[in-house]
N, C-alpha and C positions, 0 to 999 in steps of 0.2 A: 773783124774779119783777120787774120792771122797768114803770115807768110814765113815759109821756114825754107834752110837750103835742102831739105829732103836728106840729110845726112842720115846713115840707118839708125841713131841714136832717137833721131825728132819722128821717125816714121816707125819706131817699135810700134807694137800691137797696142802697150800700156799707152803709150802716147796717143795714138791715133784714136785709141777708145776714148779716151778722157776729152780729147777735141768733139767728137760727135756726141758723147753725152752729155756736152755743156753748148751742144749746138753753136760752136766755132767754124763757119766756113775758113776755108783752107786755099789760098790763092793755089793754081796750079805752079810750078816754080821749077828751073831747070834743077837738077841734082849738083851739089858743090858750086854753086855760082855765085861766091860773096860780091864779086867786082859787078855785079847786076845789083845791089842794094844798096840805093843810098847813104843805110845808114854806116856800112862798113867804111865808109869814106868818112864819116862824121866821127866814128871811134877813133879812126887813123888820126884824127886832127887832134882829137881830145889826149889821144897816148903822147903823141909829141908837145901839147903844151905841158902835161903833168910832168914827163920826162925833162922839161929843160926849166922846170922852178929850182930855185935857188934858196933854202935848201931844199935838197930833194927829200920827199915823205922817209919818214925812217920806220912807222909803224903804222896799221892799220888806220888808225882812228886819222892820221895827218894825211895819210894817203886819201881816206875818202872825203874828208874837207878840201884836198886839193881838186880832186876828183868833181866835187859840187861846183868850187869856185871856179876852176876853168870850165865845165861846162856852161854855167853861168856867163861867161865872159866871151865864148865863141859867137861874135859877130853874127846876127841873121844873115847878112851878106855873105859870109864866108860860107854858111850851110846851102844858102841857094847855089853858091856857084857851085859847088860839091855837088850838089843833087843835078843841076844841068848841066855838069861834065860827064855825065854818064852817057 
């Protein structure tokens, strides 16, 4: 099952054909509604955590490590709160 925000690039013919060819069911979803998607709140929390690191990541490798570490360090309770706050 796949969910996207119906942005024009996500519903382009090539994307739609790929999802159909791969038998991926797509959830109906209002266009441009990131506030209704729980993962958007988690991405925001992750972004804030990475930006607060000292020192800040200075290259792609450091950024990748920072993202992975911060992702692993987000407590499940925070994720649950973000999901339930919708």
